[in-house]
Structures are given as structure tokens and as C-alpha cells.
C-alpha positions in Angstrom: 101.1 167.1 72.8 102.3 163.9 71.1 100.9 160.9 72.9 101.4 157.5 71.4 100.6 153.8 71.9 103.5 151.3 72.0 102.1 148.8 69.5 103.1 147.7 66.0 106.3 146.4 64.5 109.8 147.3 65.7 110.4 149.1 62.4 107.5 151.4 63.2 109.4 152.7 66.2 112.6 153.3 64.3 114.5 150.1 65.2 116.5 150.4 61.9 117.4 154.0 62.8 118.9 153.1 66.2 122.5 153.5 64.9 121.9 156.5 62.7 123.1 159.9 64.1 119.7 161.5 63.5 120.1 163.8 66.5 123.6 165.0 65.7 124.3 168.3 67.3 121.0 168.3 69.3 121.3 169.1 73.0 118.9 167.2 75.3 118.7 168.2 79.0 117.6 165.8 81.7 118.4 164.7 85.3 121.7 163.2 86.2 120.0 160.4 88.1 121.5 157.0 87.2 118.1 155.5 86.3 118.3 157.6 83.1 121.6 156.2 82.0 119.9 154.1 79.4 118.1 157.2 78.1 121.5 158.9 77.8 122.9 155.9 75.9 120.0 155.9 73.4 120.4 159.6 72.7 124.2 159.3 72.3 123.7 156.5 69.8 121.7 158.9 67.7 124.4 161.6 68.0 122.7 163.8 70.6 124.6 165.6 73.4 123.2 164.9 76.8 123.1 167.8 79.2 122.7 166.2 82.6 122.2 168.3 85.6 121.1 167.7 89.3 117.4 168.3 89.1 116.2 166.6 92.3 114.6 168.9 95.0 116.4 166.8 97.7 119.3 164.4 98.0 119.8 161.5 100.4 121.0 162.5 103.8 124.7 162.3 104.2 124.4 160.6 107.5 121.6 158.1 108.4 122.4 158.2 112.1 119.7 160.8 113.0 117.1 159.0 110.9 118.0 155.7 112.5 117.6 157.2 116.0 114.1 158.3 115.0 113.4 154.8 113.7 114.6 153.4 117.1 111.9 155.6 118.8 109.2 154.4 116.4 110.1 150.7 116.9 110.1 151.2 120.7 106.5 152.4 120.5 107.3 156.0 121.6 105.2 157.7 118.9 101.5 158.4 119.4 100.9 160.7 116.4 102.9 161.2 113.1 102.8 164.1 110.7 104.0 163.6 107.2 104.8 166.6 105.0 105.9 165.1 101.7 105.6 161.8 99.9 109.4 161.7 99.4 109.7 161.9 103.2 107.6 158.8 103.7 109.6 156.9 101.2 113.0 158.1 102.4 112.4 157.0 106.0 111.4 153.6 104.8 114.5 153.4 102.5 116.8 154.2 105.5 115.0 151.5 107.6 115.5 149.0 104.7 119.2 149.4 104.8 119.3 147.7 108.2 116.4 145.3 107.4 114.0 147.2 109.6 111.5 148.5 106.9 108.7 146.0 107.6 109.1 146.2 111.5 108.9 150.0 111.1 105.8 149.8 109.0 104.3 147.4 111.5 105.1 149.8 114.4 103.7 152.8 112.5 100.4 150.9 112.0 99.6 151.6 115.6 100.2 155.4 115.2 97.6 158.0 114.1 98.9 159.7 110.9 98.3 163.1 109.4 99.4 164.1 105.9 100.1 167.4 104.2 98.6 167.0 100.8 97.4 164.1 98.7 100.9 163.0 97.8 101.9 162.2 101.3 98.5 160.4 102.0 99.0 158.3 98.8 102.6 157.4 99.9 101.2 156.2 103.2 98.5 154.2 101.5 101.2 152.5 99.5 102.6 151.1 102.8 99.2 150.1 104.0 98.9 153.1 106.3 95.9 155.4 106.4 96.0 159.2 107.2 93.4 160.1 109.8 93.2 163.5 108.1 95.0 165.4 105.4 95.3 169.1 104.6 95.8 170.7 101.1 99.4 171.6 101.9 101.8 172.2 104.8 100.6 175.7 105.4 97.0 174.6 106.1 98.0 171.6 108.3 97.7 173.5 111.6 94.1 174.2 110.9 93.4 170.5 110.1 95.2 169.4 113.3 93.0 171.7 115.4 90.2 169.2 115.0 92.2 166.7 117.1 93.2 166.8 120.7 97.0 166.6 120.5 97.8 168.2 123.9 100.7 166.6 125.6 101.0 163.9 122.9 104.3 162.6 121.5 104.2 163.6 117.9 106.6 162.6 115.2 107.1 165.2 112.4 108.7 164.5 109.1 110.5 167.7 108.2 111.3 168.8 104.7 113.7 171.2 103.0 111.1 173.7 101.7 109.5 176.6 103.5 106.2 176.6 105.3 106.7 174.4 108.3 107.5 177.0 110.9 103.8 177.6 111.7 103.2 173.9 112.1 106.0 173.5 114.6 104.9 176.6 116.5 101.4 175.2 116.6 102.5 171.8 117.9 104.7 173.5 120.6 101.7 175.6 121.6 99.7 172.4 122.0 102.6 171.3 124.4 103.3 168.3 122.2 106.5 166.4 122.7 108.1 166.5 119.3 110.1 163.8 117.6 111.3 165.4 114.3 113.0 163.6 111.5 114.6 165.0 108.3 115.3 162.0 106.0 117.0 163.9 103.2 119.1 167.0 102.6 119.1 170.1 100.5 121.1 170.1 97.2 124.6 171.5 97.6 125.6 174.9 96.4 127.6 173.2 93.7 124.5 171.4 92.5 122.6 174.7 92.6 125.2 176.3 90.3 125.0 173.4 87.8 121.2 173.7 87.7 121.4 177.5 87.4 123.7 177.1 84.3 121.0 174.9 82.8 118.4 177.6 83.4 120.7 180.1 81.7 121.2 177.8 78.7 117.5 177.2 78.3 116.8 181.0 78.4 119.7 181.5 75.8 118.1 179.0 73.5 121.0 176.5 73.7 118.9 173.5 74.6 116.7 171.6 72.0 114.7 169.3 74.3 114.1 168.9 78.1 113.0 165.5 79.5 111.4 165.0 83.0 111.3 161.7 84.9 109.6 163.4 87.8 107.5 166.6 88.1 109.7 167.8 91.0 112.5 168.3 88.5 110.4 171.0 86.9 109.7 172.5 90.4 113.5 172.5 91.0 114.2 174.3 87.7 111.7 177.1 88.6 112.9 177.2 92.2 116.4 178.1 90.9 115.1 180.4 88.2 113.0 182.3 90.8 116.1 183.0 93.0 117.5 184.9 90.0 114.2 186.5 89.1 114.3 184.6 85.8 111.2 182.3 86.2 109.1 184.2 83.7 111.9 184.1 81.1 112.3 180.4 81.8 108.6 179.8 81.2 108.9 181.6 77.9 112.0 179.7 76.9 110.2 176.4 77.4 107.8 177.3 74.6 110.7 176.9 72.2 112.0 173.6 73.6 110.6 170.1 73.0 109.4 169.0 76.5 109.3 165.2 77.1 107.5 163.5 80.0 108.9 160.0 80.5 105.7 158.5 81.8 101.9 159.2 81.5 101.8 160.1 85.2 104.5 162.8 84.7 102.7 164.1 81.7 99.5 164.5 83.8 101.5 166.2 86.6 103.2 168.6 84.3 99.7 169.6 82.9 98.4 170.2 86.4 101.5 172.4 87.0 100.5 174.4 83.9 103.5 173.2 81.9 103.3 171.8 78.4 104.5 168.3 77.5 105.1 167.7 73.8 105.8 164.0 74.1 104.0 161.7 76.5 104.2 157.9 76.2 101.1 155.8 76.9 103.2 153.5 79.2 105.9 154.3 81.6 109.6 154.4 80.7 109.5 152.8 77.2 112.5 154.9 76.2 113.2 153.8 72.7 109.8 154.8 71.3 110.2 158.1 73.3 113.5 158.8 71.6 112.0 158.1 68.2 109.1 160.5 68.9 111.6 163.1 70.0 113.5 162.7 66.7 110.2 163.4 64.8 109.3 166.3 67.1 112.7 168.0 66.6 112.6 167.4 62.9 109.1 169.0 62.7 110.3 172.0 64.6 113.3 172.4 62.2 110.9 172.2 59.2 108.5 174.7 60.7 111.4 177.1 61.4 112.6 176.8 57.8 109.2 177.4 56.4 108.7 180.5 58.6 111.9 182.1 57.4 111.4 185.0 54.9 112.2 184.3 51.3 
């Protein structure tokens, strides 16, 4: 793994090479999220071809109406308990509230509710809003066992739904406890067209047509393997990534990829300093080319 510190002169990080097409013909895959437009521009200036695909596990809900109705209930004080299944869910609900200037009133209303979190990520997202989880489980599947320690009978319970599997047992348990449920789904599944685009990227990775793969969120890796698993290609994808330069665009993402048993070749010491990342990518790809030439039989 190439980890580097962003210090020293501009020349050290290849400022003079910014206009040179040192990545001519290289194909670099990454998310189509607009926050990576600068990354795409830096790569294009060096001659690389950006292969941008929808790699998000979820997308914004097409209609905020259902989420806003749930927010109305929360603001009216109708929730007694709240179950959060994903960190993205926590953030998405607040984003919808912010569109109508109700984010801080919502957070204030939720401060009087007892919260439960499925996993450390959801608990951390709550903490970022100044809210504390009374208990958290290791994941959605073990949440019913955690909730058994609390008397929820007849309580009005908000449930942030997600688009992945594993929540059926939770809902069954809450109904068995005769809870009055107030579910909210603050985002939607990727469309079939987006699935097809991501599947084509998986195929190109397996075929050896991609030189580097950059992640701005560990969920993008989850999304790739989710699509590959549907086609029974997940083992071939994992093997293919051994032959691709994998870039984490922040130290946090590098750590999360490692915990997911994925290799990151390039990890910056600070988040989203993209020019040095691109310069390190040039070095890594050049080194791979040199190694390939040396290994060829005479």
C-alpha cells in the first residue's frame, strides 16, 4: 500500500507534469458522483479515460412526500422509540428535513426519543447529531435480540428502513411486541439501468480492461460485489482486483477497505487531496508496467 504525506514542494507532487499526458490510454474507474468531477478533470488532463459508473448502494428518494409525512409525525412528538438501521438513513432523513428548513427542529424533537442503532455506523451518525443510542446491535439481523432487553410493548416505534435484506425479522418482532410502527424509507434502490451500467464495469474489471479503480466510499466496493454476486462472479472480481491499482481517496476509506479484506494500493494521509493522489497513481501504474515488462520471457 502506498501511503504518503502531503508535504514538500509543489514540484515534488508533479505540478510540472499536470499538463503532460502521462496517463494516455489508461482507464480509471470510479463513481459518477458529481463530487468527483475534479478528480475526473485531473485524470483527463493527464490523458486518462474516466470510466464513471453508478456505484452508490442507494439513491435519493424520487419523492420526499413520504419522508416529510414521517418528519411531521416526529415534530408532533408522536414517536416514543426510534430504530435506525444505517448511517445513510440517519443522514438522508436529516437532508430531507433540511430542504424545508426543518433539520434542527427535527433533531430537537428526536432528542426526546429513545434511539436504537443497528451497528456502529448508525450509532456514530446519531452521535454526529448530538443524539445517543440507548443500545446498538452488531447488525440488523441481531437487533431483535438487543431490543428484547427493553419493554417496547404498545410503544410507537419509528423504523428507518433500508434497501438491503435482513429487516423482515425486525419488523416481525416489533409487530409481535404490538408496537405501533412508523416506518420511513429515506432513499431508493438503484434503477435497473444503473445496475446494468455497474454490471458492465464488473465485466470490464474481470476482462482486464480497467487499469485503476478509485473509491470515495467503502459502500462503492460493497455495491460492486453485490452486482458481481448476482452473476456468481464475485470470486472472479476479487481475483481481478489483484491486477488493478486500487485507490482510496481518504485515509478513512483506506481503513474501511482493509477491514473489508480489500487491498488499497494508494491511500493519502489526508482526505481528498486529489492532485497528489493522481501523481501517486501515475507512479503506481508506471511501476506495474515496468514489472510486467521485466517479467516477460526474453
